[in-house]
C-alpha positions in Angstrom: 84.1 120.2 69.4 83.4 117.0 67.2 82.3 113.7 68.9 82.8 110.2 67.6 79.7 108.3 66.5 80.1 105.3 68.9 79.8 108.0 71.8 76.4 109.2 70.6 75.0 106.0 69.1 73.5 104.9 72.6 71.8 108.4 73.0 70.0 107.9 69.5 66.3 108.5 68.7 63.6 106.0 67.9 62.7 106.9 64.5 59.1 106.2 65.4 59.4 109.5 67.6 60.3 111.8 64.7 57.4 113.7 63.6 56.2 113.0 60.1 54.5 114.9 57.2 51.7 113.3 55.5 51.7 114.2 51.7 48.8 114.5 49.5 49.6 111.1 48.2 49.0 109.6 51.8 52.7 108.8 52.1 54.4 109.9 55.2 57.9 111.9 55.1 59.9 112.4 58.3 59.6 116.0 59.3 63.4 116.6 59.5 66.0 115.3 57.2 69.9 115.4 56.9 71.0 117.7 54.1 74.0 116.5 52.2 75.3 120.0 50.5 78.6 120.2 52.1 80.7 119.5 49.1 82.6 123.1 49.3 84.1 122.2 52.3 83.7 118.5 52.9 85.1 115.7 51.0 82.5 113.1 49.7 83.3 110.3 52.0 82.9 112.7 55.0 79.2 113.3 53.8 78.8 109.6 53.3 80.0 108.7 56.8 77.6 111.4 58.3 74.8 109.6 56.4 75.8 106.4 58.0 76.0 107.8 61.4 72.7 109.7 61.0 70.9 106.7 60.2 72.7 104.9 63.2 71.0 107.6 65.6 67.7 107.6 64.0 67.4 109.7 60.9 65.4 108.3 58.0 65.1 111.2 55.6 68.0 112.3 53.5 68.2 115.1 51.1 70.6 114.8 48.2 71.4 116.1 44.7 73.4 115.3 41.8 75.2 118.8 41.6 76.6 118.3 45.2 78.8 115.8 43.5 78.7 113.4 46.3 76.0 110.6 45.4 78.3 108.2 44.1 79.9 108.1 47.7 76.6 108.1 49.7 75.4 105.3 47.5 77.5 102.7 49.6 76.3 104.3 52.8 72.8 103.5 51.9 73.8 100.0 50.9 75.5 99.6 54.3 72.3 101.1 56.1 69.9 98.6 54.3 72.1 95.8 54.8 72.3 96.9 58.5 68.7 96.3 59.2 67.1 99.5 58.0 64.3 98.4 55.6 64.4 100.6 52.3 60.7 101.5 52.7 61.5 103.3 56.0 63.9 105.5 54.2 63.0 108.8 52.6 65.5 109.8 49.8 65.3 112.7 47.7 67.4 113.8 44.7 67.3 116.7 42.4 68.0 117.4 38.8 70.4 120.0 38.0 69.8 123.1 35.5 71.9 121.7 32.6 69.7 118.5 32.4 66.2 119.9 32.3 66.2 118.2 28.7 67.3 115.0 29.9 65.4 114.4 33.1 65.4 110.4 32.9 69.2 110.3 32.3 69.7 112.5 35.3 67.4 110.5 37.5 68.9 107.1 36.3 72.4 108.4 36.9 71.3 109.5 40.5 69.7 106.1 41.0 72.8 104.4 40.0 75.2 106.5 42.0 72.9 106.1 45.1 72.6 102.5 44.7 68.7 102.6 44.7 65.7 100.9 42.6 63.7 104.1 43.1 63.7 107.5 44.8 60.9 108.8 47.1 61.3 112.4 46.0 62.9 113.8 42.6 62.9 117.9 42.4 63.9 120.2 39.7 66.5 121.8 41.6 66.1 125.4 40.1 63.5 126.6 37.6 66.0 128.1 35.4 68.0 126.0 32.7 71.1 128.1 33.4 74.3 126.2 33.9 77.4 127.6 36.0 80.4 125.8 36.9 80.6 124.6 40.8 82.6 127.1 43.1 82.3 130.0 40.4 82.2 133.6 41.3 78.7 135.2 42.3 79.1 137.6 39.1 79.4 134.6 36.6 77.0 134.3 34.2 76.2 131.7 31.3 76.2 132.9 27.7 73.3 130.8 27.1 71.3 131.8 30.1 67.5 131.9 29.8 64.7 133.2 32.1 61.7 131.1 33.3 60.0 129.9 30.2 56.6 128.0 31.4 56.4 126.3 28.3 60.0 125.0 28.4 59.5 124.3 32.1 56.6 122.0 31.3 58.4 120.1 29.0 60.7 119.3 31.8 57.9 118.7 34.3 56.4 116.1 31.6 59.6 114.2 31.8 59.4 114.2 35.7 55.8 112.9 35.4 57.1 110.0 33.3 59.5 108.9 36.1 56.4 108.4 38.3 54.8 106.4 35.5 57.7 104.3 35.5 57.8 103.6 39.2 61.5 104.9 39.6 60.3 108.1 41.4 57.3 107.9 44.1 56.9 111.8 44.2 58.3 115.0 42.3 58.5 118.4 43.2 59.7 122.0 42.7 62.5 123.8 44.5 63.0 127.6 44.4 59.9 128.6 42.5 57.7 131.5 43.5 53.9 131.8 43.9 53.7 133.3 40.5 55.6 130.3 38.8 53.8 127.7 41.0 50.4 128.8 39.9 51.2 128.4 36.4 52.8 124.7 37.0 49.7 123.6 39.2 47.3 124.7 36.3 49.0 122.7 33.8 50.6 119.9 35.7 49.0 116.3 35.5 51.0 115.1 38.4 51.2 118.0 41.1 54.2 118.7 43.0 54.1 117.0 46.4 56.9 119.4 47.9 58.4 122.7 47.2 61.8 123.1 48.7 62.7 126.6 49.7 64.9 128.8 51.9 63.1 129.0 55.3 64.6 130.1 58.7 63.4 132.6 61.4 64.8 135.6 59.5 63.2 134.5 56.1 59.9 132.9 56.9 58.3 133.4 53.3 54.6 133.6 54.9 53.0 134.1 51.7 54.5 131.2 49.8 54.7 128.9 52.8 50.8 129.5 53.3 50.3 129.1 49.5 51.9 125.8 49.2 50.3 124.3 52.3 46.8 125.4 50.9 47.7 123.9 47.7 48.4 120.4 49.8 52.2 120.7 49.0 54.7 120.2 51.7 57.3 123.0 52.3 61.0 121.6 52.9 63.2 124.2 54.2 66.8 124.7 53.3 69.2 126.9 55.3 67.2 126.3 58.5 69.6 127.8 60.8 70.6 130.5 58.3 73.6 128.6 56.7 76.5 130.0 58.8 79.0 128.3 56.9 77.7 129.1 53.4 80.4 130.0 50.8 81.7 133.6 50.9 80.2 134.1 47.2 76.8 133.8 48.7 77.2 136.5 51.2 76.1 140.0 51.2 76.6 143.1 53.6 73.0 143.2 54.5 72.7 139.5 55.5 71.7 138.7 59.0 71.8 135.5 61.2 68.9 134.0 63.0 71.1 132.2 65.5 72.4 135.6 66.5 69.0 137.1 67.0 68.3 138.3 70.6 64.8 136.5 70.4 66.2 133.3 69.6 69.4 133.6 72.0 66.8 134.3 74.9 64.4 131.4 73.9 67.7 128.9 73.8 68.6 130.0 77.0 65.2 129.4 78.5 65.6 125.8 77.4 69.1 125.2 77.8 70.2 124.7 74.2 72.0 126.1 71.3 70.2 128.7 69.3 70.4 126.5 66.2 68.2 123.9 68.0 65.5 126.7 68.6 65.4 127.3 64.8 64.8 123.6 64.1 62.1 123.2 66.7 60.2 126.2 65.4 60.5 124.8 61.7 59.1 121.4 62.6 56.4 123.1 64.9 55.5 125.5 62.2 54.9 122.8 59.6 57.9 122.7 57.5 60.6 120.0 57.1 64.2 121.3 57.9 67.2 119.5 56.3 70.2 120.8 58.2 73.6 119.5 57.2 76.2 118.4 59.7 79.1 116.0 59.6 79.5 116.1 63.5 77.8 113.2 65.3 77.1 115.2 68.3 75.5 118.0 66.2 73.3 116.0 64.3 72.1 113.8 66.9 71.2 117.2 68.9 69.3 118.3 65.9 67.2 115.2 65.8 66.5 115.2 69.4 65.6 118.7 69.3 62.4 118.0 67.3 61.4 115.2 69.5 61.3 116.7 73.0 61.0 120.0 74.8 58.9 122.0 72.5 58.5 125.5 72.3 55.5 127.2 73.8 52.8 128.9 71.7 54.1 132.3 73.0 57.6 131.4 72.0 56.4 130.5 68.5 54.8 134.0 68.3 57.9 135.7 69.4 59.7 134.0 66.5 57.0 134.8 63.9 57.7 138.6 65.1 61.4 138.5 64.0 61.0 137.8 60.3 63.3 140.2 58.4 62.7 139.0 54.8 66.5 138.3 54.6 67.1 135.8 51.6 70.6 134.4 51.9 70.8 132.3 48.8 70.0 134.8 46.3 70.8 133.1 43.1 72.6 135.7 41.1 74.5 133.1 38.9 71.0 132.3 37.2 70.3 135.8 36.2 69.9 135.9 32.3 70.7 139.3 31.0 72.6 142.4 32.1 71.3 145.1 34.4 69.3 142.7 36.6 69.3 142.3 40.3 68.8 139.1 42.1 65.2 140.1 43.0 64.3 139.5 39.3 64.8 135.7 40.0 62.1 135.8 42.7 59.0 137.6 41.0 58.7 140.4 43.7 56.2 142.3 41.7 53.7 139.1 42.2 54.2 138.4 38.4 56.9 136.2 36.6 59.7 138.4 35.6 59.4 138.8 31.8 62.2 138.0 29.6 
């Protein structure tokens, strides 16, 4: 049941109580953020209002992207938040460049800044490592006739443009998203400015231990999307073998012990493990509960071990639309052999 914002503001969380991640630069990033990808089922203004409400109850981290189609609505929300007394430097705001703009990074970033009504971004990500455009809402079998594989030289041309944004001061940090260990090794070898963050799918049924450990060993902060298993993801992203972490017996048992919804167990686990979840909700009661979950009643070491044992290697966001030739499977996007999949 939805709850109005005034009903929950008094129960808000002091932002100083929210755990933070210290990045390689020395900057601190709140260890939970509000995701804003919900444009497939929520109008932009509803998401903008969620941003306002989340800030009112203590959120300071917001994960945006140009492809979500709502940054121009969220911009006035940020203006209201700052005008209402939250200093800009207390906010952590991320955006991302979409696949069809890898060749014009500055223009994409400048558009996001204009839409979000900001002078700078705390973090700007390359949303996917493939420059393959597909229209919003397309079928999972859609393919761009101009689709290309990951070509490292091309990606580094994109990355040089990302580095230039840091040089200009309009972006404080840059990062990667949806990259694998083989791709990241190549990027780290050639980057002048290293990625501060790698955004990746992370939840109890898809823990990605090798990639998770690798990015942390490299001083890169893992940010996890789909932290509760994205139960409301579009039908086109569903396959028969998908599983749900919030329906896992171990998660349900731990939730019963703590007297909370299973989703909150997933978020507690994420933050305690060392990743930064970015759950999305427009319901004030839910986004407040998500924030409170990571500031109180932590999981025990035994409970963390229990959850570590339920990894099913179940990737939910498979990315089929980014495939570049006939006869491929979605695994080709993720370099499951340990090498970048050849063209």
